[in-house]
Residue, then its C-alpha position, 0 to 999 in steps of 0.5 A: m716911875s713907869t706903869q705897866k699893866v697886867a690883868v687880875w691872876d696874871i703875872f707881873e715880873f720885874s727884874a734887875q741886875g745884881p751881884e754875881d759874885g759868891n753864890p747869889f742863891m745863898d748870899v743876896s737877899f731880894a724881895a718886893q713890897f706890893k701895895l694897893g691902899n692899905r694893903t701889902v703883899d710881901v713877895p720874895g724874889f729869886y736869883d735867875g742866873e747871869g746877875t739877873y734877879r726877879v720877883r714875880f707877883c699875881p695880882d688878885t685885885q683890880g686897881e693901882w698898885t705900887f711896889t718897892t724892892v727890898s734887898d741887902a744889896a745896893a744895886l737891888n734895893a729901893q727900886s719901885g714902880s707901878i702896876s695897873v691892874t685890870p679885870a681878868r681875861d676871859g676864862v681866867h677864874g683865878p686859883v682854885r680854893v677850897r669851898n663848902r667845906f669838901h669841894f673846891a671853886h676858883a677865886d672868882g667863885t667859878a666851881y672847880k671839879p678835880f678830874g686829874t691824871t699822873c704824869y710824874a716825870w713828863t717835863h724830864q722827857t724829850e722836847a718832842m714827847q712833852e709836846e705829845t703829852l700836851e697835845t694828848l691833855s688838849k683832848t682828854g678833859f683832865n683839869k689837873i695833873r700830878m707832875a714832879v719837879f725832880p726826875k724819877h728813877y723807877p722801872y719804866n722811868t730810868n732815862p736821864a733827865l732833860h735838865p739837872v735841877f741843880e748846877k753840875i759840878g762834874d761829869g756824873e749824873a749825881e755831881m750837883d751843887f745842891d746850893r745852887p739851882n739850875p735856872a734852866a731847868f726852872r725856866h723850863f719847868e715854869t714854862q710847862i706850868g704856864r702852858l698848862a694854865e692857859m689850857g685849864i689844867e691845874a698843876d699839882v706839883i710834886l716836891f719830893h719823892p724817894y725814887d732817885r739816883w741823883g741825890y735829890a732825896d738825900m739833900t740836907q734839911e737846909q737844902d731842902c728848905r732852901f729848894l722850897a723857898y726858891l721853887a716857891a718864889r719862882i712859880s708861886a705867881y702861877r694861878n694854876v699851881w698846887w702843892s703836893l708835899a710829896n708822893e709817898y712822903d712815908f717812904l722818906m721818913d728815914t731821911k725826912p722825919m715827920d717834923l721836917w714835913h711840917r716845917f716844909c708846909h711852913v716854908l711854903e706858907e712863908n714864900d707862896h704869896m698866893h697861898h696855894l693849896k697844899s697836900i701830901h701823898n702816902g704810899d702805905p694805906a696805913k700811913n695817911y699824914n694827919h690831914r687835920l693840921p691847919w696847913i693842909t688844905h685838902v686830903c690826898i689819898q692813894h688807896w684801892d678801896v674808894k668805898q671808903t671815901p666818906l670815912w675819910r671825909a668824916d676823918y678829916g673834914k676836908p676835900v678828899i682827892n684819891d689821887e691813885p685809886e690804882y691805874e688802868g694798865t698791864l703792869y706786873q705790880s697790882w696798882g698798875n694793872i686794873s681794867a679800864e671798866e675797873l677804873v671807871h667804876r672807881f671813878w663813879i664810887t668816889t664821886l657819888r660818895g662826895g669825893y674826887a678820884g685820879h686817873g693814871e695809865t700804865f700799860e707795858d710798852p717795850d720802849d717804856l713809854i708809859w703815860w703815868a711815868k713819861g706822858g705821851k700818848l694814851h692807849g686805854e679806854s678809861w679816860k673817855r669815860i672819865k671826860w664823860l662823867r666830867a661833862l655830866l657833873d659840869a652840866d648839873v653840878e654847882h655845890g658839890i656832890e653830897p653822899i646820900g644816907n649814911y656809910y654804915g647804913y643799908p644800902w649805902s655801904r654798897i651802893s653809891g648815891g650823892i646829891d648836889g647841895a641840899d636839893g640839887v641833881r642827884f645820882i645814884y650808881f649800882g655799880e656791880h650791883q644789878p637790881v631790876r627795880w629801885t626806890s632807895g634814895l629817890p626823892n620823897d618831897g612830892g616834887q616833879y623830877d626827870v629821871d634818866l638811866i645812864d650807862t657808865w660804860n657805853m656812855t649812853i643816857e635814856p629816860a628811865k621807866i617810872i614805876e610804883a615805889h617798892v615797899v620793903p616787907t616788914t621785918r624785925h630786928g630785935t626790937l627794931i621793925r623796918g620796912g612796911k612803907a615806901e622810901a620815895d614817891f616813886g620807883v624805877a625799873l631797871p634792866g638788871r645788869p651792872r654799871l648802871a646809874l640814875r640821874i634825878r633832876p628836879r623838873k624846871t617849871 
């Protein structure tokens, strides 16, 4: 029995030759058991065409592992081997998990703050355009990308797909055998996921969507489940995979009722040995999935009113990612024509209210080369400011931003403020408001602090002017008396223009 070496959170792959007759995708079972001491991990395998069967395993622990295959085909059954698992490579931190209830970290404890973008069908474009997309991503600072398994038929995205996802049985685009995955399509898809992993980018894989002319949205329930099991067997070993059950699941409810979405989650749980993050995305703002269900790890929201972020946190008790707070662009649809200034504004609001936001770019183009649909190049201005915001947070935020104050209480229904954990760096973002002095939310513990004034659009930081704390005049609200004393130890003078923020850091002694 030969021994192979693989690093923690890299991929070990075993392959063997087996039956080709009939439909191997359905007729042959293939899996492996991986063991380390008293621990056993069951990993499903998959058929990769031309008589080749594979099983992929992502080890999360150093040591000497063994494995044995299990199959109803004699040629594939009871094959064994061993793996020497070495420490993780530099820069490899493992899959992302929920940490501190509303936030994320890699498996090794390294904090992860999602700053994502959307390129639904980028893997279905020409090879040249895909290379252009990866080149763009290398410069942007995005560390997550929403991407669909199936091609998308929608305005600005009607081109033929690079590969049919299932094997062709005729000349028409929709003439496919949905019981036979096309290995070439999946090989290409997983290759791109692997390239993203090496770039430090999480692949938020969208499993279903309604925008279809090929018949993918009309597969039977059993075909849907077999597709999910097959995909999970192929890509679960990639450390950077996230599962997004759907883009706009509620637009598919006529063919995929609610119980089926629940079943999809269970299929993933049964076939994903890495237990990757799982979410589901709504179209109608009033049709949020029940994110409280235990198989959902975090909340995926589509909503323009990002000031509601604390309410979603309270409703669901999980991390909130607003992956579609609307897009920077010029499309006629309202969701695709907000300004760069507005998208950056929504990022700051979402972040300082304890959530995370997603980027997208949708500028009209005569050739329909639109980032949100196909990837390629970015033409807008928001991504530069979003990258800068990420750098600010990466420098100071360790535990995750928690909102300052009560959403319903003044001024936090309007102003956005957040603090890293209990006593870390705090930020206050004024957005459209432009006061000339400020005291609310500043420290009142007698400590020493460094306070900076941030211009969120021009990306400048300068020391803030400290002044005496503002005392709100005493006022009566019925029997309640407000004001009359300072809320903090000091105040800050402000220049009286919008899009400003404060950073307040405990002074290091």
